[in-house]
BANU-891387 format. One record per residue (C-alpha): residue in one letter; x, y, z. Coordinates in steps of 0.02 Angstrom, whole numbers, padded with zeros to 5 digits, always signed. Example, Ala and Ser with C-alpha at 12.3 -4.5 7.8 and 13.67 -1.06 7.14 Angstrom:
A+00615-00225+00390
S+00684-00053+00357
END
This chain:
X+00012+00002+00013
X+00053+00181-00051
X+00052+00267+00090
X+00161+00453+00096
X+00081+00592-00011
X+00228+00701-00066
X+00269+00792-00221
X+00461+00726-00283
X+00532+00823-00428
X+00679+00702-00516
X+00777+00817-00671
X+00915+00714-00749
X+01038+00799-00898
X+01000+00676-01050
X+01160+00597-01110
X+01237+00749-00989
X+01440+00740-01072
X+01400+00721-01265
X+01258+00875-01213
X+01388+00987-01181
X+01504+00943-01314
X+01351+00985-01425
X+01335+01158-01348
X+01526+01169-01386
X+01524+01111-01563
X+01326+01111-01648
X+01403+01020-01812
X+01399+00860-01675
X+01192+00849-01659
X+01107+00703-01740
X+01263+00612-01736
X+01346+00471-01672
X+01435+00524-01522
X+01564+00419-01400
X+01644+00504-01250
X+01810+00430-01150
X+01987+00373-01206
X+01974+00362-01408
X+02114+00218-01415
X+02053+00021-01416
X+02095-00004-01229
X+01988+00133-01179
X+01809+00123-01130
X+01649+00215-01140
X+01614+00360-01010
X+01443+00420-01107
X+01368+00400-01301
X+01234+00487-01383
X+01071+00404-01418
X+01125+00397-01593
X+01269+00299-01537
X+01146+00183-01422
X+01037+00133-01564
X+01210+00035-01637
X+01205-00050-01452
X+01342+00067-01381
X+01347+00081-01194
X+01413+00175-01065
X+01579+00060-00975
X+01602-00045-01133
X+01763-00046-01207
X+01779+00078-01328
X+01852-00078-01467
X+01697-00140-01470
X+01610+00019-01478
X+01698+00052-01629
X+01665-00115-01709
X+01470-00063-01674
X+01448+00098-01717
X+01587+00119-01851
X+01547+00291-01915
X+01534+00356-01707
X+01634+00526-01705
X+01749+00491-01557
X+01809+00650-01422
X+01918+00609-01280
X+01808+00712-01100
X+01826+00852-01034
X+01786+00832-00819
X+01825+01020-00789
X+01727+01092-00921
X+01568+00947-00891
X+01588+01005-00687
X+01574+01194-00722
X+01410+01156-00814
X+01352+01012-00686
X+01381+01184-00547
X+01297+01297-00666
X+01130+01186-00648
X+01145+01162-00472
X+01139+01326-00451
X+00973+01379-00541
X+00908+01238-00451
X+00936+01304-00283
X+00893+01470-00321
X+00711+01409-00328
X+00722+01258-00271
X+00650+01249-00067
X+00742+01069-00039
X+00845+00985-00171
X+00964+00852-00182
X+01116+00823-00279
X+01110+00649-00330
X+01250+00641-00465
X+01360+00749-00577
X+01180+00770-00678
X+01036+00729-00566
X+00951+00799-00427
X+00786+00779-00321
X+00693+00888-00265
X+00551+00906-00124
X+00414+01017-00182
X+00285+00959-00064
X+00163+01067+00003
X+00216+01206-00152
X+00050+01134-00245
X-00061+01258-00137
X+00024+01400-00209
X+00100+01363-00375
X+00039+01198-00451
X+00176+01074-00415
X+00174+01014-00602
X+00183+01196-00659
X+00335+01250-00523
X+00419+01075-00617
X+00373+01145-00778
X+00458+01304-00762
X+00611+01241-00664
X+00653+01129-00824
X+00631+01277-00946
X+00750+01399-00855
X+00885+01262-00835
X+00873+01238-01060
X+00853+01410-01051
X+01008+01470-00955
X+01094+01324-00992
X+01049+01255-01163
X+01080+01076-01097
X+00934+00948-01143
X+00843+00898-00950
X+00718+00775-00926
X+00616+00763-00779
X+00478+00674-00695
X+00365+00718-00546
X+00275+00593-00435
X+00245+00531-00259
X+00416+00473-00198
X+00595+00470-00293
X+00580+00296-00350
X+00419+00331-00463
X+00484+00513-00519
X+00677+00406-00578
X+00554+00290-00669
X+00448+00435-00720
X+00600+00529-00795
X+00673+00383-00852
X+00504+00386-00991
X+00506+00536-01016
X+00692+00537-01135
X+00751+00617-01202
X+00726+00804-01180
X+00531+00772-01096
X+00428+00772-00926
X+00294+00673-00860
X+00191+00697-00689
X+00116+00520-00607
X+00002+00584-00496
X-00041+00447-00344
X-00185+00369-00431
X-00113+00299-00571
X+00063+00242-00496
X+00003+00064-00508
X-00053+00052-00680
X+00113+00178-00725
X+00217+00059-00650
X+00142-00126-00694
X+00201-00134-00877
X+00354-00079-00857
X+00522-00199-00864
X+00608-00218-00694
X+00752-00143-00760
X+00673+00009-00733
X+00678+00018-00561
X+00830+00070-00457
X+00954-00014-00377
X+00904-00183-00524
X+01085-00221-00607
X+01176-00322-00677
X+01164-00466-00531
X+00999-00450-00471
X+00925-00441-00660
X+00966-00614-00699
X+00934-00672-00526
X+00744-00617-00568
X+00744-00679-00721
X+00791-00820-00678
X+00624-00823-00544
X+00509-00784-00704
X+00500-00598-00667
X+00510-00499-00813
X+00380-00347-00762
X+00353-00228-00601
X+00178-00285-00582
X+00252-00470-00580
X+00387-00431-00456
X+00248-00358-00363
X+00133-00476-00332
X+00278-00583-00261
X+00249-00632-00065
X+00361-00496+00016
X+00423-00654+00120
X+00476-00740-00019
X+00580-00588-00070
X+00681-00585+00089
X+00726-00728+00097
X+00782-00757-00082
X+00877-00573-00066
X+00872-00537+00112
X+00859-00335+00139
X+00867-00286-00032
X+00728-00404-00078
X+00614-00289+00015
X+00667-00128-00034
X+00652-00201-00215
X+00473-00272-00168
X+00433-00097-00115
X+00494+00007-00250
X+00364-00118-00365
X+00251-00069-00260
X+00265+00102-00281
X+00334+00116-00109
X+00472+00235-00060
X+00508+00355+00112
X+00658+00399+00066
X+00689+00566+00099
X+00748+00724-00005
X+00905+00743+00079
X+00938+00911+00084
X+01124+00956-00025
X+01246+01080+00074
X+01445+01113+00021
X+01469+01078+00216
X+01456+00916+00165
X+01633+00827+00204
X+01770+00711+00231
X+01922+00774+00296
X+02080+00715+00420
X+02195+00835+00500
X+02368+00797+00572
X+02440+00890+00752
X+02625+00872+00775
X+02686+00824+00965
X+02824+00952+00910
X+02796+01096+00818
X+02895+01082+00638
X+02963+01156+00490
X+02991+00993+00397
X+02907+01032+00237
X+02949+00880+00154
X+02874+00784+00287
X+02730+00882+00291
X+02699+00839+00097
X+02747+00658+00110
X+02613+00667+00247
X+02494+00748+00146
X+02508+00601+00022
X+02464+00479+00152
X+02306+00572+00221
X+02243+00612+00031
X+02258+00438+00021
X+02159+00386+00165
X+02026+00486+00115
X+02016+00456-00081
X+01974+00291-00026
X+01843+00345+00092
X+01770+00423-00064
X+01801+00320-00179
X+01714+00159-00054
X+01545+00257-00037
X+01559+00282-00206
X+01563+00492-00190
X+01658+00614-00291
X+01709+00772-00219
X+01750+00938-00333
X+01809+01054-00188
X+01981+01033-00108
X+02033+01139+00054
X+02214+01130+00138
X+02231+01189+00321
X+02376+01239+00408
X+02379+01294+00593
X+02549+01375+00647
X+02650+01363+00805
X+02555+01522+00886
X+02392+01440+00854
X+02340+01540+00699
X+02260+01449+00572
X+02239+01473+00402
X+02146+01383+00246
X+02143+01399+00051
X+02035+01285-00049
X+02015+01274-00235
X+01860+01187-00335
X+01919+01048-00457
X+01840+00939-00579
X+01733+00776-00492
X+01849+00645-00449
X+01893+00515-00293
X+02057+00490-00366
X+02233+00505-00290
X+02333+00564-00431
X+02235+00686-00474
X+02216+00735-00294
X+02384+00746-00244
X+02433+00897-00357
X+02324+00992-00299
X+02351+00972-00108
X+02516+00995-00119
X+02498+01175-00231
X+02365+01238-00118
X+02512+01195+00029
X+02624+01271-00064
X+02541+01434-00095
X+02450+01428+00090
X+02637+01427+00171
X+02699+01577+00170
X+02747+01625+00349
X+02905+01511+00384
X+02834+01488+00543
X+02828+01333+00639
X+02668+01231+00608
X+02580+01148+00734
X+02431+01030+00630
X+02398+01023+00450
X+02244+00933+00383
X+02158+00921+00212
X+01956+00920+00169
X+01860+00855+00027
X+01685+00963+00021
X+01532+00974-00113
X+01528+00776-00122
X+01393+00707-00229
X+01349+00531-00276
X+01455+00440-00459
X+01559+00326-00514
X+01738+00380-00486
X+01777+00324-00676
X+01666+00473-00730
X+01853+00533-00717
X+01918+00432-00830
X+01935+00485-00997
X+02125+00408-01044
X+02149+00273-01182
X+02203+00143-01049
X+02097+00047-00918
X+02235-00007-00808
X+02224+00168-00704
X+02057+00096-00653
X+02090-00067-00643
X+02249-00035-00516
X+02129+00081-00417
X+02019-00071-00393
X+02132-00177-00352
X+02223-00092-00209
X+02029-00035-00155
X+02006-00214-00145
X+02186-00254-00037
X+02120-00087+00074
X+01972-00172+00117
X+02030-00328+00168
X+02176-00284+00253
X+02161-00100+00316
X+02179+00066+00237
X+02380+00059+00270
X+02405-00105+00188
X+02451-00008+00041
X+02512+00144+00007
X+02646+00252-00106
X+02833+00259-00066
X+02837+00424-00025
X+02698+00409+00104
X+02828+00255+00190
X+02960+00364+00203
X+03023+00406+00367
X+02893+00317+00455
X+03020+00294+00600
X+03049+00485+00621
X+03016+00576+00785
X+02886+00669+00730
X+02723+00588+00776
X+02549+00639+00720
X+02373+00615+00749
X+02241+00577+00634
X+02054+00611+00647
X+01932+00576+00501
X+01726+00642+00488
X+01597+00632+00374
X+01474+00765+00382
X+01312+00710+00314
END
């Protein structure tokens, strides 16, 4: 039974990377476009609808994509440019929305419950979408319904560049005929399992006893059953720039050993960047903190393209430290914070010609999950481990 009566908007930028490239190069409109590493060893990060018609999909090896769509135009991605457009869309939403959640680089949820008494929920959502299109030139699809699950599915049905409202009284008829693939959370492992049970449509899934779903799939089975029945109490979590992961080191003795401090900064980045990847988060803001021996504290931050990779964050942290440390005084504390976090796959950052770096991170992270964060480190982070300077680190995730 559907018990909650909310108005939730879901906004999704259509083929976001491709759409941004088409703003810069209008001649790409209507043509098959593939974005990613441009050699045969690369992977597909995004592709246009024209390329999808040939069977191309995200995360596919570029070599296979080129075989499937020989006329495709290949483009190496520009994460900095995509991040800028993402921030622009978020700023427009933040100016108008009462409560919004930035779910990923190209997705937002907005809770407009109660606004129908003043503006009309559908009209408000429509005008917001038109404002985004007018100010950015990007195509964006919109779903409006009673919860996050149904609104996200509605957005998928509205694509490309459309909008769809699913009122409370038609949620079940709307969901019933759709493929179970439409349900958020059903991935490459869950789908074959459900198919083996003879489940292909949302209606069939909704009719399975919830106790059976729990026996087969545990708590995840209950969650999928609820979604199939149009039930989702997950709130829209307000997006906040203060959301962050951080770590600090306080020295037992104030120090001016800059080389050693940079080695500690590398360790810090490794630690909290792993936390980001482990939680499937990306950061777009890096902050470095210094506290001098007289307790004066200074910070410096820099916005960066969304990422969760050490090798992209370490140079930024080192550069911020060099720019921040100007007084040549003894230092008592140093710290690093990654903020402006969103959900996202770190592979979005990889527009390289080889999957080697991605595979390397996956292997290293598996080792860290099994044996601890300190199980694998860069060589520079292992230097002077017996040095007399002792440190204390703390990490926090502010939700």
